[in-house]
C-alpha positions in Angstrom: 107.4 -25.9 24.8 104.6 -24.1 22.9 103.7 -27.3 21.1 103.5 -29.3 24.4 101.2 -26.6 25.9 99.0 -26.6 22.8 98.7 -30.4 22.7 97.8 -30.5 26.4 95.1 -27.9 25.9 93.7 -29.8 22.9 93.6 -33.0 25.0 92.0 -31.3 28.0 89.6 -28.8 26.4 86.8 -31.3 25.5 87.0 -32.8 29.0 86.7 -29.3 30.6 84.0 -28.1 28.2 81.8 -31.2 28.7 82.3 -31.5 32.4 80.2 -28.7 34.1 77.5 -28.7 31.4 76.8 -32.4 31.8 75.9 -31.9 35.4 73.9 -28.6 35.4 71.5 -28.8 32.6 68.7 -31.2 31.6 69.4 -31.2 27.8 72.3 -30.4 25.6 72.0 -29.7 21.9 74.7 -30.2 19.3 74.7 -30.3 15.5 75.4 -33.8 14.1 78.2 -32.6 11.8 79.9 -34.9 9.3 83.4 -34.2 10.7 85.0 -36.9 8.6 83.6 -35.4 5.4 84.5 -31.8 6.5 88.2 -32.6 6.9 88.3 -33.7 3.3 88.2 -30.0 2.5 91.9 -29.1 2.3 91.5 -25.5 3.3 89.4 -26.3 6.4 90.9 -29.6 7.5 93.4 -28.3 10.0 91.0 -25.9 11.6 88.3 -28.5 11.9 90.7 -31.1 13.3 92.1 -28.5 15.8 88.6 -27.8 17.0 88.3 -31.4 18.2 84.5 -31.5 17.5 84.3 -35.3 17.4 86.0 -35.7 20.7 83.8 -33.0 22.3 80.7 -34.7 21.1 82.0 -38.1 22.4 82.6 -36.6 25.8 79.2 -34.9 25.9 77.5 -38.3 25.0 79.4 -40.1 27.7 78.8 -37.5 30.4 75.1 -37.0 29.4 74.6 -40.8 29.9 76.6 -40.6 33.2 74.5 -37.8 34.6 71.2 -38.9 33.2 70.9 -35.9 30.8 69.5 -35.8 27.3 71.9 -35.1 24.4 70.0 -34.0 21.4 71.7 -34.1 18.0 70.3 -31.7 15.4 70.3 -33.4 12.0 73.3 -32.4 9.9 71.0 -31.4 7.0 68.9 -29.0 9.2 69.5 -25.6 7.7 70.6 -23.9 10.9 72.9 -21.4 9.2 70.7 -20.9 6.1 67.3 -20.3 7.8 66.4 -16.8 8.6 65.6 -16.6 12.3 63.3 -13.7 11.7 60.9 -15.0 8.9 62.0 -18.6 8.4 63.1 -18.2 4.8 65.8 -20.7 3.8 68.4 -19.5 1.3 69.6 -22.0 -1.3 73.3 -21.7 -0.9 75.6 -20.3 1.7 79.3 -20.7 1.1 81.5 -21.4 4.1 83.5 -18.2 3.7 80.3 -16.1 4.0 80.1 -15.0 7.7 77.2 -12.6 7.3 74.2 -12.6 5.0 71.0 -10.7 4.4 67.7 -12.5 4.1 66.2 -11.7 0.6 62.7 -11.9 2.0 62.7 -9.7 5.2 66.1 -8.0 4.7 67.4 -9.0 8.2 71.2 -9.2 8.4 72.5 -12.4 10.1 75.8 -13.4 11.5 76.2 -17.0 10.4 77.1 -18.5 13.7 74.7 -16.5 15.9 71.9 -17.2 13.5 72.7 -21.0 13.5 72.8 -21.0 17.3 69.5 -19.2 17.6 67.9 -21.6 15.1 69.3 -24.6 17.0 67.8 -23.2 20.2 64.5 -22.7 18.5 64.5 -26.4 17.3 65.2 -27.5 20.9 62.3 -25.3 22.2 59.9 -26.8 19.6 61.0 -30.3 20.6 60.6 -29.6 24.3 57.2 -28.0 23.7 56.0 -31.0 21.6 57.3 -33.4 24.2 55.4 -31.6 27.1 52.2 -31.5 25.0 52.5 -35.2 24.4 53.1 -35.9 28.1 49.9 -34.1 29.2 
């Protein structure tokens, strides 16, 4: 029974997550992750597959087109996790098991995921700003 519930959740989650956001916002931003390459890592393969990232992005693409919204994919090589949101310094290497790190330049401590999200938001805001300047 637990397996059936879990399989149902995995099948429905991308649909539910992509539904409301496709209707209510003008732009959506996702990282263009190399999911097929990431699942080659044996220790992460199950977690990455369980997350259903590829299906979620597919649903977001479909619904963005359907509702006339823009889906922006941040390049997979953009250092969203490795760039300090405070000073812009980019560290050379950040292992996947490191969840927090300190910027060697400004000494700000970062949570890896929150820092990445804030850097992705900043990239979107820069893009929107450049687009509006271009339009005027």
